C-alpha positions as a printed NumPy array, in Angstrom:
array([[110.48 , -66.826, -52.948],
       [112.413, -63.943, -51.197],
       [114.332, -60.991, -52.486],
       [117.386, -59.645, -50.68 ],
       [117.863, -55.852, -50.854],
       [120.698, -53.899, -49.149],
       [120.089, -50.265, -48.599],
       [123.496, -48.389, -48.454],
       [124.221, -44.804, -48.725],
       [125.599, -41.654, -46.975],
       [123.936, -39.937, -44.103],
       [120.967, -37.967, -45.2  ],
       [120.627, -39.718, -48.439],
       [116.92 , -40.924, -47.753],
       [117.711, -44.605, -46.871],
       [115.255, -44.532, -43.805],
       [112.579, -42.842, -46.021],
       [112.925, -45.543, -48.719],
       [112.655, -48.269, -46.14 ],
       [109.474, -46.657, -44.565],
       [107.695, -47.063, -47.947],
       [108.047, -50.946, -47.937],
       [104.888, -52.924, -46.842],
       [105.524, -54.012, -43.15 ],
       [103.632, -57.37 , -43.495],
       [106.032, -58.335, -46.361],
       [109.366, -56.855, -44.944],
       [111.953, -58.102, -42.52 ],
       [114.661, -55.649, -41.56 ],
       [118.135, -56.822, -40.22 ],
       [119.838, -53.772, -38.578],
       [123.463, -54.485, -38.645],
       [124.669, -51.114, -37.634],
       [123.209, -51.797, -33.998],
       [121.67 , -48.295, -34.095],
       [118.08 , -47.509, -33.409],
       [115.977, -47.168, -36.718],
       [114.308, -43.609, -36.922],
       [110.781, -45.238, -37.16 ],
       [108.645, -47.64 , -35.352],
       [108.079, -51.188, -36.722]])
């Protein structure tokens, strides 16, 4: 079973830091903003 989570917020509010703490083997990121993510993976 999967859980869908949307991370939304103002610039500089810690969205990327929060995503970085997720387990990569259990996480699938869909980047709808078409901007590069600030971390690898």
